[in-house]
TIGUMI-363061 format. One line per field, with one value per residue: residue number from 1; x, y, z of N, C-alpha, C, O in turn; residue in one letter. Coordinates in nm, 4 decimals. Atoms other than C-alpha are relative to their C-alpha. Layout:
N
pos: [NUM, ...]
neast: [X, ...]
nnorth: [Y, ...]
nup: [Z, ...]
caeast: [X, ...]
canorth: [Y, ...]
caup: [Z, ...]
ceast: [X, ...]
cnorth: [Y, ...]
cup: [Z, ...]
oeast: [X, ...]
onorth: [Y, ...]
oup: [Z, ...]
code: [A, ...]
This chain:
106
pos: [1, 2, 3, 4, 5, 6, 7, 8, 9, 10, 11, 12, 13, 14, 15, 16, 17, 18, 19, 20, 21, 22, 23, 24, 25, 26, 27, 28, 29, 30, 31, 32, 33, 34, 35, 36, 37, 38, 39, 40, 41, 42, 43, 44, 45, 46, 47, 48, 49, 50, 51, 52, 53, 54, 55, 56, 57, 58, 59, 60, 61, 62, 63, 64, 65, 66, 67, 68, 69, 70, 71, 72, 73, 74, 75, 76, 77, 78, 79, 80, 81, 82, 83, 84, 85, 86, 87, 88, 89, 90, 91, 92, 93, 94, 95, 96, 97, 98, 99, 100, 101, 102, 103, 104, 105, 106]
neast: [0.0837, -0.0648, 0.0928, 0.0260, 0.0596, 0.0807, 0.0953, 0.1076, 0.0574, 0.0656, -0.1061, -0.0256, -0.1174, 0.0362, -0.1139, 0.0405, -0.0982, 0.0069, -0.0433, -0.1135, 0.0105, 0.1098, -0.0161, 0.0485, 0.1420, 0.0732, -0.0033, 0.0751, 0.1234, 0.1197, 0.0090, 0.0913, -0.0596, -0.1269, -0.0054, 0.1105, -0.0597, 0.1018, -0.0506, -0.0448, -0.1458, -0.0588, -0.0673, 0.0802, 0.1023, -0.0555, 0.0872, -0.0682, -0.1028, -0.0398, -0.1161, -0.0978, -0.0703, -0.1327, -0.1044, 0.0071, -0.0020, -0.1199, -0.0073, 0.0893, -0.0489, 0.0343, 0.1232, -0.0126, 0.0575, 0.1465, 0.0480, -0.0248, 0.0951, 0.1334, 0.0091, -0.0370, 0.1200, 0.0869, 0.0045, -0.0654, -0.1357, -0.1138, -0.1079, -0.0852, 0.0719, 0.1129, -0.0200, 0.1165, -0.0238, 0.0013, -0.1316, -0.0973, 0.0119, -0.0380, -0.1120, -0.0459, -0.0709, 0.0972, 0.0625, 0.0131, 0.0297, 0.0982, 0.0531, 0.1322, 0.0862, 0.0266, 0.1417, 0.0678, 0.0109, 0.1360]
nnorth: [-0.1194, -0.1300, -0.1045, -0.1105, -0.1149, -0.0557, -0.1081, 0.0244, -0.1207, -0.0787, -0.0604, 0.0818, 0.0859, 0.1394, 0.0911, 0.1272, 0.1083, 0.0422, 0.1330, -0.0045, 0.0700, -0.0510, -0.1434, -0.0964, -0.0159, 0.1139, -0.0107, -0.1144, -0.0341, 0.0229, -0.1017, -0.1111, -0.1205, 0.0405, 0.0036, 0.0672, 0.1164, 0.0478, 0.1009, 0.1173, 0.0090, 0.0233, -0.1228, -0.0456, -0.1000, -0.1023, -0.0279, 0.0435, -0.1028, -0.0378, -0.0874, 0.0619, -0.0934, -0.0267, 0.0827, 0.1353, -0.0051, 0.0637, 0.1404, 0.0758, 0.0196, -0.1062, 0.0156, 0.0443, -0.0954, 0.0074, -0.0660, -0.1432, -0.0508, -0.0066, -0.0848, -0.1391, -0.0675, -0.0306, -0.1382, -0.0019, 0.0536, -0.0615, 0.0694, 0.0853, 0.0808, 0.0744, 0.1384, 0.0875, 0.1005, 0.1341, 0.0266, 0.0121, 0.1266, -0.0165, 0.0822, -0.0300, -0.1280, -0.1098, -0.0046, -0.1374, -0.0870, -0.1036, -0.0616, -0.0608, 0.0307, -0.1200, -0.0307, 0.0555, -0.0911, 0.0047]
nup: [0.0000, 0.0001, -0.0431, 0.0906, -0.0667, 0.1082, -0.0234, 0.0964, 0.0616, -0.1045, -0.0799, -0.1190, 0.0022, -0.0218, 0.0032, 0.0576, 0.0065, 0.1383, 0.0403, 0.0918, 0.1266, 0.0815, 0.0228, -0.0977, 0.0300, -0.0544, -0.1451, -0.0537, 0.0723, -0.0810, -0.1050, 0.0247, 0.0589, 0.0597, 0.1459, 0.0680, 0.0662, 0.0939, 0.0949, -0.0744, -0.0089, 0.1315, 0.0449, 0.1129, -0.0320, -0.0906, -0.1140, -0.1230, -0.0155, -0.1357, -0.0152, -0.0889, -0.0874, 0.0558, -0.0610, 0.0575, 0.1465, 0.0566, -0.0429, 0.0877, 0.1363, 0.0942, 0.0783, 0.1387, 0.0948, -0.0003, -0.1212, 0.0152, 0.0983, -0.0612, -0.1192, 0.0295, 0.0504, -0.1137, -0.0493, -0.1311, 0.0175, -0.0679, 0.0716, -0.0824, -0.0974, 0.0554, 0.0444, 0.0038, -0.1042, 0.0600, 0.0571, -0.1090, -0.0727, -0.1391, -0.0449, -0.1360, 0.0039, -0.0037, -0.1320, -0.0464, 0.1135, -0.0320, 0.1220, -0.0047, 0.1137, 0.0806, 0.0154, 0.1167, 0.1142, 0.0554]
caeast: [0.0000, 0.0951, -0.0674, -0.2266, -0.3126, -0.5943, -0.7675, -1.1059, -1.3175, -1.4937, -1.1560, -1.1522, -0.8304, -0.8758, -0.6153, -0.6340, -0.4516, -0.3781, -0.3311, 0.0062, 0.0249, -0.2915, -0.3354, -0.3869, -0.7245, -0.8345, -0.7395, -0.9433, -1.2382, -1.4817, -1.4083, -1.6668, -1.5901, -1.3143, -1.2304, -1.4964, -1.2734, -1.5295, -1.3040, -1.2021, -0.8312, -0.7679, -0.6088, -0.8951, -1.1026, -0.8947, -1.1708, -0.9201, -0.7128, -0.5232, -0.2689, 0.0393, 0.1908, 0.5137, 0.7216, 0.6164, 0.6295, 0.9859, 0.9241, 0.6719, 0.7449, 0.7413, 0.4136, 0.3805, 0.2787, -0.0837, -0.1298, 0.0263, -0.1959, -0.5154, -0.4381, -0.2887, -0.6295, -0.7846, -0.8993, -0.7379, -0.4018, -0.1007, 0.2132, 0.4225, 0.1475, -0.1285, -0.1432, -0.3983, -0.4343, -0.4969, -0.1379, 0.0313, 0.0858, 0.0988, 0.4310, 0.5968, 0.8059, 0.4868, 0.3962, 0.2658, 0.1865, -0.0056, -0.2350, -0.5564, -0.8467, -0.8822, -1.2119, -1.4700, -1.4788, -1.8084]
canorth: [0.0000, 0.3606, 0.6564, 0.9218, 1.2707, 1.4064, 1.7423, 1.6761, 1.9197, 2.0333, 2.1385, 1.8611, 1.6774, 1.3002, 1.0382, 0.7130, 0.3836, 0.3164, -0.0190, -0.0668, -0.1656, 0.0084, 0.3628, 0.6624, 0.7057, 0.3548, 0.4308, 0.7521, 0.7384, 0.6135, 0.9025, 1.1787, 1.4902, 1.3098, 1.2368, 1.1309, 0.8932, 0.8589, 0.6581, 0.4172, 0.4919, 0.4749, 0.8233, 0.9340, 1.1882, 1.3889, 1.3649, 1.2292, 1.5498, 1.6198, 1.8778, 1.7157, 1.8930, 2.0648, 1.8574, 1.5413, 1.6565, 1.5370, 1.2010, 1.0949, 0.9482, 1.2006, 1.2642, 1.0812, 1.2718, 1.1472, 1.2660, 1.6043, 1.6517, 1.5754, 1.7677, 2.0797, 2.1589, 2.1887, 2.5289, 2.4346, 2.3220, 2.3994, 2.3131, 2.1715, 2.0159, 1.8858, 1.5100, 1.2497, 1.0200, 0.7230, 0.7529, 0.7282, 0.3775, 0.3679, 0.2356, 0.2241, 0.5257, 0.7328, 0.6726, 1.0088, 1.1464, 1.4710, 1.6106, 1.8014, 1.6999, 1.9508, 2.1343, 1.9864, 2.1367, 2.2261]
caup: [0.0000, -0.0531, 0.1165, -0.1024, 0.0179, -0.1981, -0.1990, -0.3582, -0.5608, -0.2428, -0.1010, 0.1590, 0.2390, 0.2106, 0.2963, 0.1024, 0.1437, -0.2212, -0.3892, -0.5584, -0.9224, -1.0395, -1.1603, -0.9408, -1.1117, -1.0134, -0.6537, -0.6281, -0.8681, -0.6031, -0.3656, -0.3268, -0.5344, -0.7230, -1.0868, -1.3374, -1.5373, -1.8154, -2.0494, -1.7734, -1.7948, -2.1682, -2.1894, -2.4119, -2.2185, -1.9641, -1.6997, -1.4470, -1.4449, -1.1221, -1.0053, -0.8542, -0.5550, -0.6689, -0.4240, -0.6135, -0.9766, -1.0418, -0.8727, -1.1375, -1.4795, -1.7651, -1.9453, -2.2736, -2.5882, -2.5791, -2.2214, -2.2951, -2.6004, -2.4077, -2.0930, -2.2519, -2.4080, -2.0620, -1.9392, -1.6064, -1.7455, -1.5251, -1.7221, -1.4372, -1.2273, -1.4557, -1.5041, -1.6000, -1.3006, -1.5320, -1.6563, -1.3154, -1.1787, -0.7987, -0.6684, -0.3265, -0.4308, -0.4404, -0.0750, 0.0489, -0.2991, -0.2592, -0.5271, -0.5960, -0.8186, -1.1026, -1.1422, -1.3774, -1.7247, -1.8811]
ceast: [0.0876, -0.1060, -0.0103, -0.0671, -0.0679, -0.0816, -0.1071, -0.0561, -0.0737, 0.1027, 0.0341, 0.1241, -0.0419, 0.1262, -0.0495, 0.1156, -0.0121, 0.0523, 0.1102, -0.0314, -0.1191, 0.0148, -0.0522, -0.1509, -0.0829, -0.0072, -0.0927, -0.1371, -0.1270, -0.0155, -0.1048, 0.0785, 0.1370, -0.0095, -0.1212, 0.0470, -0.0957, 0.0509, 0.0552, 0.1507, 0.0701, 0.0753, -0.0725, -0.0958, 0.0483, -0.0927, 0.0578, 0.1177, 0.0241, 0.1182, 0.0926, 0.0678, 0.1415, 0.1124, 0.0067, 0.0177, 0.1184, 0.0168, -0.0872, 0.0650, -0.0443, -0.1346, 0.0352, -0.0725, -0.1528, -0.0594, 0.0162, -0.0999, -0.1384, -0.0088, 0.0305, -0.1163, -0.0949, 0.0053, 0.0766, 0.1442, 0.1032, 0.1223, 0.0798, -0.0764, -0.1116, 0.0425, -0.1348, 0.0271, -0.0027, 0.1379, 0.1105, -0.0270, 0.0505, 0.1084, 0.0367, 0.0703, -0.0944, -0.0769, 0.0015, -0.0327, -0.1157, -0.0451, -0.1422, -0.0775, -0.0288, -0.1507, -0.0594, -0.0030, -0.1378, 0.0001]
cnorth: [0.1249, 0.1037, 0.1084, 0.1105, 0.0824, 0.1182, -0.0148, 0.1318, 0.0885, 0.0684, -0.0765, -0.0868, -0.1417, -0.0842, -0.1380, -0.0981, -0.0595, -0.1409, 0.0118, -0.0746, 0.0377, 0.1515, 0.0827, 0.0186, -0.1137, 0.0051, 0.1084, 0.0225, -0.0216, 0.1011, 0.1049, 0.1186, -0.0270, 0.0026, -0.0731, -0.1268, -0.0664, -0.1107, -0.1239, -0.0193, -0.0238, 0.1205, 0.0568, 0.1140, 0.1156, 0.0350, -0.0512, 0.0937, 0.0321, 0.0963, -0.0630, 0.1084, 0.0204, -0.0862, -0.1393, -0.0037, -0.0766, -0.1459, -0.0907, -0.0223, 0.1175, -0.0274, -0.0498, 0.1000, 0.0011, 0.0734, 0.1509, 0.0625, 0.0171, 0.1060, 0.1472, 0.0790, 0.0414, 0.1482, 0.0149, -0.0497, 0.0841, -0.0791, -0.0974, -0.0996, -0.0863, -0.1380, -0.0682, -0.1133, -0.1425, -0.0398, -0.0138, -0.1301, 0.0206, -0.1014, 0.0387, 0.1355, 0.1201, 0.0054, 0.1437, 0.0987, 0.0931, 0.0674, 0.0506, -0.0385, 0.1303, 0.0268, -0.0663, 0.1056, -0.0164, 0.0331]
cup: [0.0000, 0.0377, -0.1066, 0.0797, -0.1091, 0.0505, -0.1063, -0.0531, 0.0988, 0.0897, 0.1264, -0.0216, 0.0372, -0.0085, -0.0414, 0.0106, -0.1390, -0.0211, -0.1031, -0.1288, -0.0860, -0.0093, 0.1167, -0.0174, 0.0594, 0.1520, 0.0547, -0.0627, 0.0798, 0.1135, -0.0370, -0.0556, -0.0602, -0.1528, -0.0578, -0.0706, -0.0983, -0.0917, 0.0699, 0.0033, -0.1316, -0.0561, -0.1224, 0.0333, 0.0888, 0.1173, 0.1319, 0.0307, 0.1483, -0.0069, 0.1034, 0.0829, -0.0540, 0.0577, -0.0621, -0.1512, -0.0594, 0.0407, -0.0866, -0.1356, -0.0877, -0.0654, -0.1392, -0.0905, 0.0021, 0.1199, -0.0125, -0.0962, 0.0605, 0.1084, -0.0288, -0.0590, 0.1113, 0.0361, 0.1303, -0.0048, 0.0746, -0.0457, 0.0866, 0.0860, -0.0559, -0.0473, -0.0111, 0.0985, -0.0542, -0.0522, 0.1047, 0.0742, 0.1429, 0.0377, 0.1429, 0.0069, 0.0105, 0.1319, 0.0509, -0.1114, 0.0335, -0.1292, 0.0227, -0.1251, -0.0738, -0.0070, -0.1234, -0.1095, -0.0604, -0.1464]
oeast: [0.2017, -0.2176, 0.0892, -0.1538, -0.0019, -0.1463, -0.0793, -0.0106, -0.0970, 0.0665, 0.1105, 0.1452, -0.1022, 0.2042, -0.1490, 0.2308, -0.1046, 0.1335, 0.0930, -0.1081, -0.1316, 0.0935, -0.1334, -0.2248, -0.1879, -0.1024, -0.1314, -0.2126, -0.2302, -0.1169, -0.1283, 0.1920, 0.2297, -0.0960, -0.1817, -0.0220, -0.1152, -0.0221, 0.0957, 0.1986, 0.1843, 0.1183, -0.0111, -0.1617, -0.0130, -0.0767, -0.0112, 0.2165, -0.0700, 0.1888, 0.0553, 0.1072, 0.2068, 0.2076, 0.1071, 0.0374, 0.0999, 0.1088, -0.0855, 0.1517, -0.1462, -0.1740, 0.1344, -0.1529, -0.2135, -0.1576, -0.0758, -0.1521, -0.2013, -0.1029, -0.0203, -0.1111, -0.1925, 0.1107, 0.1178, 0.2029, 0.1065, 0.1394, 0.1005, -0.0191, -0.1516, 0.1408, -0.2324, 0.1265, 0.0485, 0.1624, 0.2282, -0.1303, 0.1572, 0.0901, -0.0105, 0.0626, -0.0508, -0.1795, 0.1080, -0.0426, -0.2209, 0.0370, -0.2065, -0.0223, -0.0687, -0.2311, 0.0110, -0.0098, -0.1911, -0.1056]
onorth: [0.1243, 0.1020, 0.1484, 0.0844, 0.1457, 0.1101, -0.0023, 0.2394, 0.2060, 0.1411, -0.0281, -0.1416, -0.1640, -0.0704, -0.1883, -0.0628, -0.1359, -0.1918, 0.0782, -0.1709, -0.0109, 0.2117, 0.0375, 0.0247, -0.0893, -0.0455, 0.1030, 0.1062, 0.0362, 0.1000, 0.1306, 0.1437, 0.0526, 0.0697, -0.1576, -0.2286, -0.1879, -0.2059, -0.2193, -0.1277, -0.0696, 0.1179, 0.0915, 0.1663, 0.2223, 0.1410, -0.0529, 0.0538, 0.0558, 0.1030, -0.0770, 0.2124, -0.0767, -0.1177, -0.2088, -0.1111, -0.1551, -0.2126, -0.2129, 0.0551, 0.1807, -0.1428, -0.0073, 0.1801, 0.1081, 0.1464, 0.2260, 0.1707, 0.1213, 0.1852, 0.2358, 0.2019, 0.1121, 0.2114, 0.1253, -0.0792, 0.2065, -0.1951, -0.2117, -0.1999, -0.1828, -0.1540, -0.0274, -0.1847, -0.2338, -0.1575, -0.0252, -0.1450, 0.0785, -0.2223, 0.1400, 0.2043, 0.2314, 0.0727, 0.2036, 0.2187, 0.0501, 0.1086, 0.0193, -0.0387, 0.2291, -0.0658, -0.0932, 0.2255, -0.1270, 0.0339]
oup: [0.0462, -0.0142, -0.1669, 0.1630, -0.1916, 0.1549, -0.2255, -0.0144, 0.0705, 0.1822, 0.2099, -0.1297, 0.1421, -0.1028, 0.0109, -0.0147, -0.1664, 0.0562, -0.2053, -0.1296, -0.1984, 0.0637, 0.1974, 0.0809, 0.1187, 0.2114, 0.1714, -0.0134, 0.0457, 0.1834, -0.1550, -0.0149, -0.0448, -0.2091, 0.0081, -0.0675, -0.0953, -0.1194, 0.0034, 0.0365, -0.1331, -0.1715, -0.2233, -0.0566, 0.0869, 0.1778, 0.2339, 0.0923, 0.2241, -0.1075, 0.2199, 0.0300, -0.0921, -0.0136, -0.0464, -0.2080, -0.1524, -0.0066, -0.0713, -0.1763, -0.0600, -0.0824, -0.1985, -0.0428, -0.0023, 0.1073, 0.0197, -0.0693, 0.0424, 0.1109, 0.0399, -0.0622, 0.0861, 0.0300, 0.1662, 0.0993, 0.0620, -0.0083, 0.0459, 0.1285, 0.0093, -0.1197, 0.0518, 0.0856, 0.0105, -0.0785, 0.0706, 0.1395, 0.1632, 0.0234, 0.1944, 0.1086, 0.0399, 0.1411, 0.0661, -0.0859, 0.0809, -0.2112, 0.1229, -0.2351, -0.0122, 0.0032, -0.2207, -0.0822, -0.0695, -0.2095]
code: [M, A, R, L, V, V, T, N, R, A, G, Q, L, V, K, V, E, G, T, L, G, I, S, L, M, E, N, I, R, E, L, D, D, S, V, D, A, I, C, G, G, L, C, A, C, A, T, C, H, V, F, I, D, P, A, W, V, N, K, L, P, Q, R, Q, D, E, E, T, L, L, I, S, D, S, D, N, Y, V, A, D, Q, S, R, L, S, C, Q, I, Q, L, T, E, D, L, D, G, L, T, F, T, I, A, P, E, E, F]
């Protein structure tokens, strides 16, 4: 397990015991005020957008081109912090990962 520290869309801090080996999105999609994850993790919709805490940005794998293309079109895009949670696999190295759920786009 790896601990996740999530600020949901309501601004509430939620601590989650995450399951290793699955995506961040799979670990948080059932939380209240969390990601929508409409495509189910196929990197096709950008509804699992999160903002990674600056202290963790360099500890994550680089964004792939598909992720960058999808997420950079978001009205809420933050170049250094925006990620799709479906593209981040939870590992032991990410114990304590802190992030915020991006606002919904209409």
